[in-house]
C-alpha positions as a Markdown table, in Angstrom:
| # | Residue | x | y | z |
|---|---|---|---|---|
| 1 | Met | 124.2 | 124.1 | 42.0 |
| 2 | Cys | 122.4 | 124.8 | 45.3 |
| 3 | Lys | 123.3 | 123.3 | 48.7 |
| 4 | Gln | 122.3 | 120.9 | 49.9 |
| 5 | Lys | 121.4 | 119.8 | 53.3 |
| 6 | Phe | 120.4 | 116.8 | 54.6 |
| 7 | Leu | 118.2 | 115.3 | 56.8 |
| 8 | Ile | 118.4 | 111.2 | 57.9 |
| 9 | Ile | 115.1 | 109.4 | 59.2 |
| 10 | Gly | 115.2 | 106.1 | 60.7 |
| 11 | Glu | 116.5 | 104.7 | 63.5 |
| 12 | Val | 120.0 | 104.0 | 65.9 |
| 13 | Phe | 120.9 | 100.3 | 66.4 |
| 14 | Thr | 123.5 | 98.9 | 68.7 |
| 15 | Asp | 125.3 | 96.9 | 65.9 |
| 16 | Thr | 127.4 | 93.7 | 67.5 |
| 17 | His | 129.4 | 91.9 | 65.4 |
| 18 | Leu | 129.9 | 88.0 | 66.4 |
| 19 | Asp | 132.1 | 87.2 | 64.1 |
| 20 | Ile | 135.1 | 90.3 | 64.5 |
| 21 | Thr | 136.5 | 90.4 | 68.3 |
| 22 | Asn | 138.7 | 93.1 | 70.6 |
| 23 | Ser | 139.8 | 91.1 | 73.8 |
| 24 | Asn | 137.6 | 88.2 | 73.4 |
| 25 | Ser | 134.9 | 90.0 | 73.3 |
| 26 | Ala | 132.4 | 91.1 | 70.2 |
| 27 | Ile | 132.9 | 94.7 | 68.7 |
| 28 | Phe | 129.8 | 96.8 | 68.6 |
| 29 | Arg | 129.2 | 99.8 | 67.9 |
| 30 | Leu | 125.9 | 102.7 | 66.7 |
| 31 | Gly | 124.7 | 101.7 | 63.3 |
| 32 | Gly | 121.7 | 101.7 | 61.9 |
| 33 | Ile | 121.5 | 106.0 | 60.9 |
| 34 | Phe | 125.1 | 106.4 | 62.5 |
| 35 | His | 126.2 | 104.5 | 59.0 |
| 36 | Ser | 125.1 | 107.6 | 56.4 |
| 37 | Ala | 126.2 | 110.2 | 59.6 |
| 38 | Arg | 129.2 | 109.0 | 59.1 |
| 39 | Ala | 129.9 | 108.8 | 55.8 |
| 40 | Phe | 128.2 | 112.6 | 55.5 |
| 41 | Ser | 130.6 | 113.7 | 58.6 |
| 42 | Ala | 133.7 | 112.8 | 56.5 |
| 43 | Leu | 132.2 | 114.4 | 53.7 |
| 44 | Gly | 132.0 | 117.8 | 55.0 |
| 45 | Thr | 127.8 | 117.9 | 54.0 |
| 46 | Asp | 125.4 | 119.4 | 56.4 |
| 47 | Tyr | 123.2 | 117.1 | 57.8 |
| 48 | Ala | 120.4 | 116.4 | 60.6 |
| 49 | Met | 119.2 | 113.7 | 62.1 |
| 50 | Ala | 115.8 | 112.2 | 63.3 |
| 51 | Tyr | 115.7 | 109.3 | 64.6 |
| 52 | Tyr | 113.4 | 106.4 | 66.8 |
| 53 | Ala | 116.1 | 104.5 | 69.5 |
| 54 | Pro | 115.9 | 102.9 | 73.2 |
| 55 | Ser | 116.4 | 106.1 | 75.7 |
| 56 | Tyr | 119.6 | 104.1 | 76.7 |
| 57 | Leu | 121.1 | 104.7 | 74.1 |
| 58 | Glu | 120.8 | 108.5 | 74.1 |
| 59 | Glu | 123.6 | 109.9 | 76.0 |
| 60 | Asp | 125.5 | 108.0 | 73.4 |
| 61 | Ile | 123.4 | 109.4 | 70.5 |
| 62 | Asn | 124.4 | 113.2 | 71.7 |
| 63 | Phe | 128.2 | 112.2 | 72.0 |
| 64 | Tyr | 128.5 | 110.9 | 68.8 |
| 65 | Asn | 126.1 | 113.5 | 67.1 |
| 66 | Val | 128.7 | 115.9 | 68.5 |
| 67 | Lys | 131.9 | 114.1 | 67.2 |
| 68 | Leu | 130.2 | 113.1 | 63.8 |
| 69 | Asn | 129.9 | 117.1 | 63.9 |
| 70 | Ser | 125.9 | 116.7 | 63.0 |
| 71 | Ser | 124.1 | 120.2 | 62.3 |
| 72 | Gly | 121.3 | 118.7 | 64.8 |
| 73 | Cys | 120.3 | 115.7 | 66.2 |
| 74 | Phe | 116.2 | 115.4 | 67.3 |
| 75 | Lys | 114.3 | 112.1 | 68.8 |
| 76 | Leu | 111.6 | 111.6 | 66.6 |
| 77 | Gly | 110.0 | 108.7 | 69.2 |
| 78 | Lys | 111.2 | 106.6 | 71.5 |
| 79 | Ile | 111.4 | 102.0 | 71.3 |
| 80 | Asp | 110.2 | 100.0 | 74.5 |
| 81 | Lys | 110.5 | 96.5 | 75.1 |
| 82 | Cys | 112.9 | 96.1 | 72.6 |
| 83 | Pro | 117.1 | 96.7 | 72.8 |
| 84 | Asn | 117.8 | 97.2 | 69.1 |
| 85 | Val | 121.1 | 94.9 | 69.2 |
| 86 | Met | 121.0 | 94.0 | 65.7 |
| 87 | Ile | 123.7 | 90.6 | 65.9 |
| 88 | Val | 125.8 | 89.9 | 62.7 |
| 89 | Ser | 127.2 | 86.3 | 62.4 |
| 90 | Glu | 128.5 | 87.2 | 59.0 |
| 91 | Ser | 130.4 | 90.5 | 59.1 |
| 92 | Lys | 131.9 | 90.5 | 55.3 |
| 93 | Glu | 128.6 | 89.3 | 54.1 |
| 94 | Val | 130.4 | 86.1 | 52.2 |
| 95 | Gly | 126.7 | 84.5 | 52.7 |
| 96 | Asp | 123.7 | 85.6 | 54.3 |
| 97 | Gln | 125.0 | 88.3 | 57.3 |
| 98 | Gly | 122.4 | 86.2 | 59.6 |
| 99 | Tyr | 120.9 | 89.9 | 60.7 |
| 100 | Cys | 118.8 | 88.9 | 64.2 |
| 101 | Asn | 117.5 | 92.5 | 65.4 |
| 102 | Val | 116.7 | 91.0 | 69.2 |
| 103 | Leu | 113.5 | 90.9 | 71.0 |
| 104 | Asn | 112.1 | 93.2 | 67.3 |
| 105 | Glu | 108.8 | 91.4 | 67.3 |
| 106 | Gln | 107.4 | 93.1 | 71.3 |
| 107 | Ala | 108.6 | 96.5 | 70.0 |
| 108 | Ile | 106.6 | 99.6 | 70.8 |
| 109 | Tyr | 107.3 | 102.6 | 69.1 |
| 110 | Thr | 105.8 | 106.1 | 70.2 |
| 111 | Glu | 106.2 | 109.3 | 68.3 |
| 112 | Thr | 107.5 | 112.2 | 70.6 |
| 113 | Glu | 108.4 | 114.8 | 67.9 |
| 114 | Asp | 105.8 | 115.9 | 64.6 |
| 115 | Ile | 108.3 | 115.3 | 61.9 |
| 116 | Leu | 107.0 | 118.5 | 60.2 |
| 117 | Asn | 108.7 | 120.4 | 63.1 |
| 118 | Ile | 112.3 | 119.0 | 62.5 |
| 119 | Ile | 111.7 | 120.0 | 59.0 |
| 120 | Asp | 110.9 | 123.7 | 60.3 |
| 121 | Ile | 114.1 | 124.3 | 62.2 |
| 122 | Val | 116.4 | 122.3 | 59.7 |
| 123 | Lys | 115.4 | 123.5 | 56.2 |
| 124 | Pro | 116.7 | 120.1 | 54.1 |
| 125 | Thr | 117.2 | 120.1 | 50.9 |
| 126 | Asp | 116.9 | 116.5 | 50.4 |
| 127 | Ile | 115.8 | 113.7 | 53.5 |
| 128 | Leu | 117.0 | 110.2 | 53.0 |
| 129 | Ile | 114.4 | 108.0 | 55.0 |
| 130 | Asn | 115.3 | 104.3 | 56.1 |
| 131 | Pro | 112.4 | 102.7 | 56.4 |
| 132 | Gly | 111.8 | 101.0 | 60.0 |
| 133 | Arg | 109.0 | 99.3 | 62.3 |
| 134 | Tyr | 108.1 | 103.0 | 63.1 |
| 135 | Asp | 105.3 | 104.8 | 60.8 |
| 136 | Thr | 107.5 | 105.2 | 58.5 |
| 137 | Lys | 104.3 | 105.5 | 55.6 |
| 138 | Ser | 102.7 | 108.0 | 58.2 |
| 139 | Ile | 105.8 | 110.2 | 58.1 |
| 140 | Leu | 106.1 | 109.5 | 54.3 |
| 141 | Asn | 102.8 | 111.1 | 54.1 |
| 142 | Lys | 103.7 | 113.5 | 55.9 |
| 143 | Leu | 106.4 | 114.6 | 53.4 |
| 144 | Gln | 104.5 | 114.6 | 49.9 |
| 145 | Asn | 103.7 | 118.0 | 49.4 |
| 146 | Leu | 106.9 | 119.7 | 50.9 |
| 147 | Asp | 109.3 | 121.0 | 48.3 |
| 148 | Ile | 112.0 | 118.5 | 49.6 |
| 149 | Lys | 113.8 | 115.8 | 47.3 |
| 150 | Ile | 112.9 | 112.6 | 49.0 |
| 151 | His | 115.4 | 109.2 | 48.9 |
| 152 | Ile | 114.2 | 106.2 | 50.3 |
| 153 | Asp | 116.3 | 103.1 | 51.2 |
| 154 | Met | 113.5 | 99.8 | 50.5 |
| 155 | His | 115.5 | 97.4 | 52.0 |
| 156 | Tyr | 113.6 | 96.2 | 55.0 |
| 157 | Asp | 110.5 | 97.2 | 56.5 |
| 158 | Ser | 109.1 | 98.4 | 53.5 |
| 159 | Asn | 107.3 | 96.3 | 51.2 |
| 160 | Ser | 104.3 | 97.9 | 51.6 |
| 161 | Leu | 105.7 | 101.4 | 52.0 |
| 162 | Leu | 104.4 | 103.4 | 49.7 |
| 163 | Asp | 100.5 | 102.2 | 49.4 |
| 164 | Gly | 98.6 | 105.4 | 48.7 |
| 165 | Tyr | 101.8 | 107.5 | 48.2 |
| 166 | Leu | 101.1 | 110.3 | 45.4 |
| 167 | Gly | 104.0 | 112.7 | 46.2 |
| 168 | Lys | 107.2 | 112.7 | 44.5 |
| 169 | Ile | 110.5 | 110.5 | 44.7 |
| 170 | Glu | 114.1 | 111.4 | 43.6 |
| 171 | Thr | 115.9 | 108.7 | 44.8 |
| 172 | Ile | 114.7 | 104.4 | 45.3 |
| 173 | Ile | 117.0 | 102.6 | 46.9 |
| 174 | Leu | 116.9 | 98.9 | 46.4 |
| 175 | Ser | 119.6 | 96.3 | 47.5 |
| 176 | Thr | 119.5 | 92.9 | 45.9 |
| 177 | Ser | 120.2 | 90.9 | 49.3 |
| 178 | Ser | 116.5 | 92.5 | 50.6 |
| 179 | Asp | 113.5 | 90.7 | 49.9 |
| 180 | Leu | 111.8 | 93.3 | 48.3 |
| 181 | Phe | 114.5 | 93.4 | 45.2 |
| 182 | Lys | 114.4 | 89.3 | 45.1 |
| 183 | Asn | 110.6 | 88.5 | 45.4 |
| 184 | Leu | 108.3 | 91.4 | 44.8 |
| 185 | Cys | 110.7 | 92.9 | 41.8 |
| 186 | Lys | 112.0 | 89.2 | 40.5 |
| 187 | Gly | 114.8 | 90.0 | 40.9 |
| 188 | Thr | 115.0 | 91.9 | 37.6 |
| 189 | Leu | 115.1 | 95.5 | 36.4 |
| 190 | Glu | 111.8 | 94.7 | 34.2 |
| 191 | Gly | 110.7 | 93.3 | 37.6 |
| 192 | Ile | 111.3 | 96.9 | 39.5 |
| 193 | Ile | 109.7 | 98.7 | 36.3 |
| 194 | Glu | 106.4 | 96.9 | 36.6 |
| 195 | Tyr | 106.4 | 97.6 | 41.1 |
| 196 | Phe | 106.9 | 101.2 | 40.4 |
| 197 | Lys | 105.2 | 101.9 | 37.6 |
| 198 | Asn | 102.7 | 104.0 | 39.5 |
| 199 | Tyr | 105.0 | 106.2 | 41.5 |
| 200 | Asn | 106.5 | 109.9 | 40.7 |
| 201 | Ile | 109.9 | 108.3 | 40.4 |
| 202 | Asn | 112.9 | 110.3 | 39.2 |
| 203 | Asn | 116.1 | 107.2 | 39.5 |
| 204 | Ile | 115.7 | 104.1 | 40.9 |
| 205 | Leu | 119.5 | 103.0 | 42.3 |
| 206 | Val | 120.0 | 98.9 | 42.4 |
| 207 | Lys | 123.0 | 97.8 | 44.7 |
| 208 | Glu | 124.3 | 94.8 | 43.8 |
| 209 | Asn | 127.4 | 94.4 | 46.0 |
| 210 | Arg | 130.4 | 92.8 | 45.3 |
| 211 | Gly | 129.1 | 92.8 | 41.7 |
| 212 | Gly | 128.5 | 97.0 | 41.6 |
| 213 | Ser | 125.6 | 99.1 | 41.1 |
| 214 | Tyr | 123.5 | 101.0 | 38.3 |
| 215 | Cys | 120.9 | 103.5 | 38.2 |
| 216 | Tyr | 118.0 | 103.3 | 36.0 |
| 217 | Ser | 116.6 | 106.5 | 35.1 |
| 218 | Thr | 112.6 | 106.5 | 34.8 |
| 219 | Lys | 112.2 | 109.9 | 33.0 |
| 220 | Ser | 114.7 | 108.7 | 29.6 |
| 221 | Gly | 114.8 | 105.1 | 30.3 |
| 222 | Thr | 118.4 | 105.2 | 30.8 |
| 223 | Ile | 120.7 | 102.6 | 32.5 |
| 224 | Thr | 124.5 | 104.1 | 34.3 |
| 225 | Glu | 127.1 | 101.6 | 35.8 |
| 226 | Ala | 129.1 | 101.4 | 38.0 |
| 227 | Tyr | 132.0 | 99.1 | 39.3 |
| 228 | Ser | 132.5 | 97.7 | 42.9 |
| 229 | Tyr | 136.0 | 98.3 | 44.0 |
| 230 | Pro | 137.4 | 95.2 | 46.3 |
| 231 | Thr | 138.9 | 95.8 | 49.1 |
| 232 | Lys | 140.8 | 94.1 | 52.7 |
| 233 | Thr | 136.8 | 94.0 | 53.6 |
| 234 | Met | 137.1 | 93.9 | 57.7 |
| 235 | His | 132.6 | 94.2 | 57.1 |
| 236 | Ser | 129.8 | 95.2 | 55.1 |
| 237 | Val | 127.1 | 96.4 | 57.8 |
| 238 | Gly | 126.1 | 99.5 | 57.0 |
| 239 | Val | 128.6 | 100.2 | 53.6 |
| 240 | Gly | 125.3 | 99.9 | 51.7 |
| 241 | Asp | 124.1 | 102.9 | 53.4 |
| 242 | Val | 126.9 | 104.9 | 52.9 |
| 243 | Tyr | 126.8 | 105.0 | 49.2 |
| 244 | Asn | 123.6 | 106.2 | 49.4 |
| 245 | Ser | 125.0 | 109.1 | 51.4 |
| 246 | Val | 128.0 | 109.4 | 48.7 |
| 247 | Phe | 125.2 | 108.9 | 45.6 |
| 248 | Ile | 122.5 | 111.5 | 46.9 |
| 249 | Ser | 125.3 | 114.0 | 48.1 |
| 250 | Asn | 125.6 | 115.4 | 44.1 |
| 251 | Lys | 129.7 | 116.4 | 44.6 |
| 252 | Phe | 129.4 | 116.4 | 40.6 |
| 253 | Asp | 127.4 | 116.6 | 37.8 |
| 254 | Lys | 127.8 | 113.5 | 35.7 |
| 255 | Leu | 125.8 | 110.5 | 37.2 |
| 256 | Gln | 128.5 | 108.4 | 36.3 |
| 257 | Asn | 131.2 | 110.7 | 39.1 |
| 258 | Asn | 128.4 | 109.9 | 41.3 |
| 259 | Met | 128.2 | 106.8 | 41.4 |
| 260 | Thr | 132.0 | 106.0 | 40.6 |
| 261 | Leu | 132.4 | 108.3 | 43.8 |
| 262 | Ala | 129.9 | 106.6 | 45.9 |
| 263 | Ser | 131.4 | 102.8 | 45.2 |
| 264 | Leu | 135.3 | 104.1 | 46.5 |
| 265 | Ile | 133.7 | 106.0 | 49.6 |
| 266 | Ala | 132.1 | 102.8 | 50.4 |
| 267 | Ser | 134.6 | 100.1 | 49.7 |
| 268 | Gln | 136.4 | 102.7 | 52.0 |
| 269 | Tyr | 134.4 | 102.4 | 54.8 |
| 270 | Ala | 134.4 | 98.5 | 54.6 |
| 271 | Ser | 137.7 | 98.5 | 55.1 |
| 272 | Thr | 137.7 | 100.1 | 58.3 |
| 273 | Met | 135.6 | 100.4 | 62.3 |
| 274 | Asp | 137.7 | 103.2 | 62.9 |
| 275 | Phe | 135.9 | 106.7 | 61.8 |
| 276 | Glu | 139.1 | 109.0 | 61.6 |
| 277 | Val | 140.6 | 106.0 | 59.4 |
| 278 | Phe | 137.3 | 106.7 | 57.4 |
| 279 | Lys | 137.6 | 110.1 | 57.4 |
| 280 | Ile | 141.2 | 110.8 | 56.0 |
| 281 | Asn | 140.7 | 107.8 | 53.4 |
| 282 | Val | 137.6 | 109.8 | 52.2 |
| 283 | Ser | 139.5 | 113.3 | 52.0 |
| 284 | Asp | 142.5 | 111.2 | 50.0 |
| 285 | Val | 140.1 | 110.0 | 47.2 |
| 286 | Leu | 138.5 | 113.4 | 47.2 |
| 287 | Asp | 141.6 | 115.0 | 46.5 |
| 288 | Asn | 142.7 | 112.3 | 44.6 |
| 289 | Tyr | 139.2 | 111.0 | 42.5 |
| 290 | Asn | 140.9 | 110.5 | 38.9 |
| 291 | Lys | 143.7 | 108.6 | 40.2 |
| 292 | Tyr | 141.1 | 106.4 | 42.2 |
| 293 | Ser | 138.8 | 106.1 | 39.2 |
| 294 | Gln | 140.9 | 104.9 | 37.3 |
| 295 | Ile | 141.6 | 101.6 | 39.7 |
| 296 | Lys | 140.4 | 98.1 | 38.5 |
| 297 | Gly | 137.0 | 97.6 | 39.5 |
| 298 | Ile | 134.5 | 94.5 | 39.5 |
| 299 | Arg | 131.1 | 95.1 | 37.2 |
| 300 | Leu | 128.7 | 91.9 | 37.5 |
| 301 | Ser | 124.8 | 91.8 | 37.2 |
| 302 | Trp | 122.6 | 90.1 | 39.4 |
| 303 | Glu | 120.7 | 89.0 | 36.8 |
| 304 | Asp | 124.3 | 88.3 | 35.2 |
| 305 | Arg | 125.4 | 86.4 | 37.4 |
| 306 | Lys | 122.4 | 83.6 | 37.3 |
| 307 | Asn | 123.6 | 82.6 | 33.6 |
| 308 | Ile | 127.0 | 82.1 | 35.0 |
| 309 | Asn | 127.2 | 78.1 | 35.6 |
| 310 | Ile | 130.0 | 77.1 | 37.8 |
| 311 | Tyr | 131.2 | 73.6 | 37.4 |
| 312 | Met | 132.0 | 73.0 | 41.4 |
| 313 | Ala | 134.2 | 69.7 | 41.0 |
| 314 | Ala | 134.8 | 68.2 | 44.3 |
| 315 | Pro | 134.7 | 64.5 | 46.5 |
| 316 | Asp | 131.5 | 65.4 | 47.4 |
| 317 | Phe | 131.0 | 61.3 | 48.0 |
| 318 | Pro | 128.9 | 60.2 | 50.8 |
| 319 | Tyr | 131.3 | 58.6 | 53.2 |
| 320 | Val | 133.3 | 62.7 | 53.0 |
| 321 | Asn | 132.7 | 65.5 | 54.7 |
| 322 | Thr | 131.7 | 68.0 | 52.7 |
| 323 | Asp | 130.6 | 70.5 | 55.0 |
| 324 | Lys | 133.2 | 73.4 | 53.4 |
| 325 | Leu | 131.4 | 72.7 | 50.5 |
| 326 | Ile | 128.0 | 73.0 | 51.4 |
| 327 | Thr | 129.1 | 76.2 | 53.3 |
| 328 | Leu | 130.7 | 77.6 | 49.7 |
| 329 | Glu | 127.4 | 76.1 | 47.6 |
| 330 | Lys | 125.2 | 78.4 | 50.4 |
| 331 | Cys | 127.5 | 81.7 | 49.6 |
| 332 | Leu | 127.6 | 81.2 | 46.1 |
| 333 | Lys | 123.9 | 80.6 | 45.3 |
| 334 | Tyr | 123.7 | 83.8 | 47.9 |
| 335 | His | 125.4 | 85.7 | 45.1 |
| 336 | Asn | 122.9 | 84.3 | 42.9 |
| 337 | Phe | 125.6 | 82.0 | 41.2 |
| 338 | Asn | 124.6 | 79.0 | 39.2 |
| 339 | Leu | 126.0 | 75.9 | 40.3 |
| 340 | Arg | 126.7 | 72.6 | 38.6 |
| 341 | Phe | 127.1 | 69.8 | 40.6 |
| 342 | Pro | 128.2 | 66.1 | 37.9 |
| 343 | Ile | 127.7 | 64.1 | 40.7 |
| 344 | Lys | 124.7 | 65.5 | 41.4 |
| 345 | Glu | 123.8 | 66.0 | 37.8 |
| 346 | Asn | 125.3 | 63.2 | 36.3 |
| 347 | Gly | 125.9 | 60.0 | 38.8 |
| 348 | Leu | 128.3 | 58.6 | 40.9 |
| 349 | Ser | 130.6 | 55.7 | 39.9 |
| 350 | Asp | 130.9 | 52.6 | 42.3 |
| 351 | Glu | 132.2 | 49.2 | 42.2 |
| 352 | Asn | 128.5 | 48.4 | 41.0 |
| 353 | Thr | 128.6 | 51.0 | 37.7 |
| 354 | Thr | 129.2 | 48.8 | 34.1 |
| 355 | Pro | 131.7 | 49.9 | 32.1 |
| 356 | Thr | 128.5 | 51.4 | 30.4 |
| 357 | Gln | 127.0 | 53.3 | 32.6 |
| 358 | Arg | 130.7 | 54.8 | 33.3 |
| 359 | Ala | 131.5 | 55.5 | 30.1 |
| 360 | Gln | 128.1 | 57.5 | 30.0 |
| 361 | Ile | 129.2 | 59.6 | 33.1 |
| 362 | Phe | 132.2 | 60.6 | 31.9 |
| 363 | Ser | 130.6 | 61.8 | 28.3 |
| 364 | Lys | 127.8 | 63.4 | 30.8 |
| 365 | Asp | 131.2 | 65.3 | 33.1 |
| 366 | Met | 132.6 | 66.4 | 29.7 |
| 367 | Glu | 130.1 | 67.7 | 28.5 |
| 368 | Leu | 129.3 | 69.6 | 31.0 |
| 369 | Leu | 132.5 | 70.6 | 31.4 |
| 370 | Gln | 132.4 | 72.4 | 28.1 |
| 371 | Thr | 129.4 | 73.9 | 28.7 |
| 372 | Cys | 130.6 | 75.7 | 32.1 |
| 373 | Asp | 132.2 | 78.8 | 32.0 |
| 374 | Leu | 134.3 | 78.6 | 35.2 |
| 375 | Leu | 135.3 | 75.5 | 37.6 |
| 376 | Ile | 135.8 | 75.2 | 41.3 |
| 377 | Ala | 138.1 | 72.8 | 42.4 |
| 378 | Thr | 137.2 | 72.1 | 46.0 |
| 379 | Leu | 139.8 | 70.0 | 47.8 |
| 380 | Leu | 138.7 | 68.4 | 50.5 |
| 381 | Tyr | 142.0 | 66.0 | 50.2 |
| 382 | Asn | 144.3 | 65.0 | 46.8 |
| 383 | Asp | 141.0 | 63.7 | 45.4 |
| 384 | Pro | 142.4 | 62.0 | 41.7 |
| 385 | Gly | 139.1 | 62.6 | 40.2 |
| 386 | Thr | 139.4 | 66.4 | 41.1 |
| 387 | Leu | 142.8 | 67.0 | 39.9 |
| 388 | Val | 141.5 | 65.3 | 36.9 |
| 389 | Glu | 138.9 | 68.0 | 36.7 |
| 390 | Ile | 141.5 | 71.0 | 36.8 |
| 391 | Gly | 143.6 | 69.5 | 34.3 |
| 392 | Ala | 140.8 | 69.0 | 31.3 |
| 393 | Phe | 139.4 | 72.3 | 32.5 |
| 394 | Gly | 142.8 | 74.1 | 31.9 |
| 395 | Gln | 143.2 | 72.5 | 28.5 |
| 396 | Met | 139.8 | 74.1 | 27.4 |
| 397 | Lys | 141.4 | 77.4 | 28.4 |
| 398 | Lys | 138.6 | 78.6 | 30.9 |
| 399 | Pro | 139.0 | 79.8 | 34.2 |
| 400 | Thr | 139.4 | 77.9 | 37.1 |
| 401 | Ile | 139.8 | 78.1 | 40.5 |
| 402 | Leu | 141.4 | 75.8 | 42.9 |
| 403 | Phe | 140.2 | 76.0 | 46.4 |
| 404 | Asp | 142.5 | 74.0 | 49.3 |
| 405 | Pro | 140.5 | 74.5 | 52.6 |
| 406 | Tyr | 143.2 | 72.4 | 54.0 |
| 407 | Lys | 146.3 | 73.0 | 52.5 |
| 408 | Cys | 146.5 | 69.4 | 51.3 |
| 409 | Cys | 147.2 | 70.3 | 47.8 |
| 410 | Asn | 150.9 | 69.2 | 46.4 |
| 411 | Asn | 150.4 | 68.6 | 43.2 |
| 412 | Leu | 152.5 | 70.8 | 40.7 |
| 413 | Phe | 149.9 | 70.6 | 37.4 |
| 414 | Ala | 146.9 | 71.4 | 39.5 |
| 415 | Glu | 148.5 | 74.7 | 41.1 |
| 416 | Gln | 149.8 | 75.9 | 37.2 |
| 417 | Phe | 146.4 | 75.1 | 35.7 |
| 418 | Ser | 144.7 | 77.0 | 37.8 |
| 419 | Thr | 143.6 | 80.4 | 37.6 |
| 420 | Arg | 143.5 | 81.7 | 40.9 |
| 421 | Tyr | 144.5 | 80.2 | 44.3 |
| 422 | Cys | 142.1 | 80.2 | 47.5 |
| 423 | Gln | 142.4 | 78.7 | 51.3 |
| 424 | Thr | 139.2 | 80.4 | 52.2 |
| 425 | Ile | 136.0 | 81.0 | 51.2 |
| 426 | Glu | 136.2 | 84.5 | 51.3 |
| 427 | Glu | 138.7 | 84.1 | 48.4 |
| 428 | Val | 136.9 | 82.1 | 46.6 |
| 429 | Val | 133.9 | 84.6 | 46.3 |
| 430 | Glu | 136.0 | 87.5 | 45.9 |
| 431 | Lys | 138.2 | 85.5 | 42.7 |
| 432 | Thr | 134.3 | 84.5 | 41.2 |
| 433 | Phe | 133.9 | 87.9 | 41.6 |
| 434 | Glu | 137.0 | 89.1 | 39.9 |
| 435 | Leu | 137.2 | 86.4 | 36.9 |
| 436 | Met | 133.5 | 86.7 | 36.1 |
| 437 | Gly | 133.8 | 90.8 | 35.8 |
| 438 | Lys | 132.9 | 92.6 | 32.8 |
| 439 | Glu | 133.4 | 95.8 | 31.1 |
| 440 | Ile | 131.3 | 98.8 | 31.3 |
| 441 | His | 130.3 | 100.1 | 28.3 |
| 442 | Glu | 128.8 | 103.8 | 28.9 |
């Protein structure tokens, strides 16, 4: 196998994490292509960077370029009238992360160097492109006749990127959180194949967040799957970029092993913002891959999630504060689960409900329980109806998550009938993936 040398093309941002603070200030660090740079550096891989950024970031870019052992850092273009500050309101991606690129609509991109000149200096075997609002299409067109493997992460600002492109592409990388995947590709493998059918692509990698990943080979029509590996998540910003870098680095001859290694190292990136800690952890994974690869992972595809019926047991009555339940609903729908709310579907029983109507509502609720795969009971207070639903579902030998955000549960039967007990929405989302995850069969 020939020695690889990578060139990363894209923007540099200042990632600002509103929900992770240090001395009462939001934590921030260089983002954009620097997430991939940290991965390549930790792997000990030969790489260089070609970037767009505002001028105020150049001193930091040059400092961290040296710290991360890049073999070259080239300013491809400048950005004016926009600070390239990315606000992150929900770092762990329990639900939508609420990204906000400050003043991005008024950004002016100016190319200051020809990408072909940079390539002549770097002489890369592989190029990883992170599209942006710079003229990515123009750069890509300059690359289409070169004997270099092209990998494109089509997450943001890339819906029309390939229009008119005739060159080879080694890897298209998609994420289930992107609009391109959910809308233009309709959230399905069939939609992906249809969308990219007119392009010369070898592999299409789909990262499915906490549910793992799969790679579709266009030549053989085969699918290779990999687990995600749970960790004590500090953040998820740039975790997908780290996965990309490890995946295309081809540390192993076998695709399955490369995907597993990418998942393991991405998991390590999610657990810390300290590069030195991350670097040590990556070294440990590389030295002990066989041990790490035996860790129990989670595989739950985006498409499978929509077929999982979750019974949302809760006292979601008109007079109850249901803010916690509403937030949980948004987070689970963000991850594509199918939620079933008995009160919304079957009606609410009150003092005006006749005995016949009460019996009909009860019968429908029991039928709904039977059809569901998982019950999530949100205990907004010690509601007897929710407690009974926990017991009824437990009798069916199906998994139950008890979500007790106010720590009010003092019912022994509710505790014992529940498969998992959670006090935060993050825990509920994690346990949903854990309980509904599947084995991979090669």
